[in-house]
N, C-alpha and C positions, 0 to 999 in steps of 0.2 A: 395680519389682515390679508385677505385674498381679494383679488380684483377679477371681475367678470365683465366682459364686453358682450352686449346683446344687440341683435338687430331685430327691430320690431316694425311691422308694417305701419305705414302712416295712419291708416284708418283705426288701428288698435293702440296707437301710442298713448293717447290721453288716458284711456282706461288702464293701460299697463302702469303708467306713472302713478295713478291714484292708488292702485293696488300695492305697488312696491313701496310707496311712501308710508303705508300703514305699518311697516316693520321699522321699529325704532333703531335697529342695529344697521340699517342700510344707509349708506351715504351716496348721494347722487351727485355726480360731477357733470356740469354742462360741457358738451362737446359740440363741435361744428359738424354739420352734416357733410358727409363726403359723397360727392357724385362721381361716378365713374366716367372718365373721359375717353371716348372712343373716337379716334381721328377719322375724318372722312378720307376717301381716296384722293381728293384734291389736296388736302392737307399733307398727306403722306408724300404725294408727288412733290409738293413745295419743299418739304423737309429734305427729300432726297436731292433735289436741285441745289439747295443751299449747302448740303454736305459736299456735293461735287464741286461747287464753286470754292468752298473753303479749302478743299484739297488742292485745287489748282493754285490758289493763292499761296498755300504752304509750299508747294513745289516751286513756285516762282521765287519765294524767299530763300529757298535752299539752292537756287541757281539751276534747278533741274528743268525748268520750263520758262520759255519766253512768252509773255503775255502781249496781246495786241494793244496798241496805244488807243486812247480815247479818240484821237483824231482819225486814225485808220478805221476804227469802228464806225464813227459817224460818216466817213466817206463811203464805207461799204453800205450803210443803210441808205444813203442818198442815191447810190448807184442802183440799188435794188428797186427803188421807187420808180425809176424811169422806165 
């Protein structure tokens, strides 16, 4: 048995299914609709920031980088607000 995957426009789908079901030798398997996901520039920026942060954590775990403590970070934020 051979398998064929077809893409049919939404407006033609119902008609196409009616036609194809007329053939007794055709087996139709239900599948989920796949929507293409195109990330926004903001999402891409967020992902890049996350990658960068994870790389810093990895470098810290390897002893290649010293990270700032939470206390120092909060102190720095407080100083910047003044």
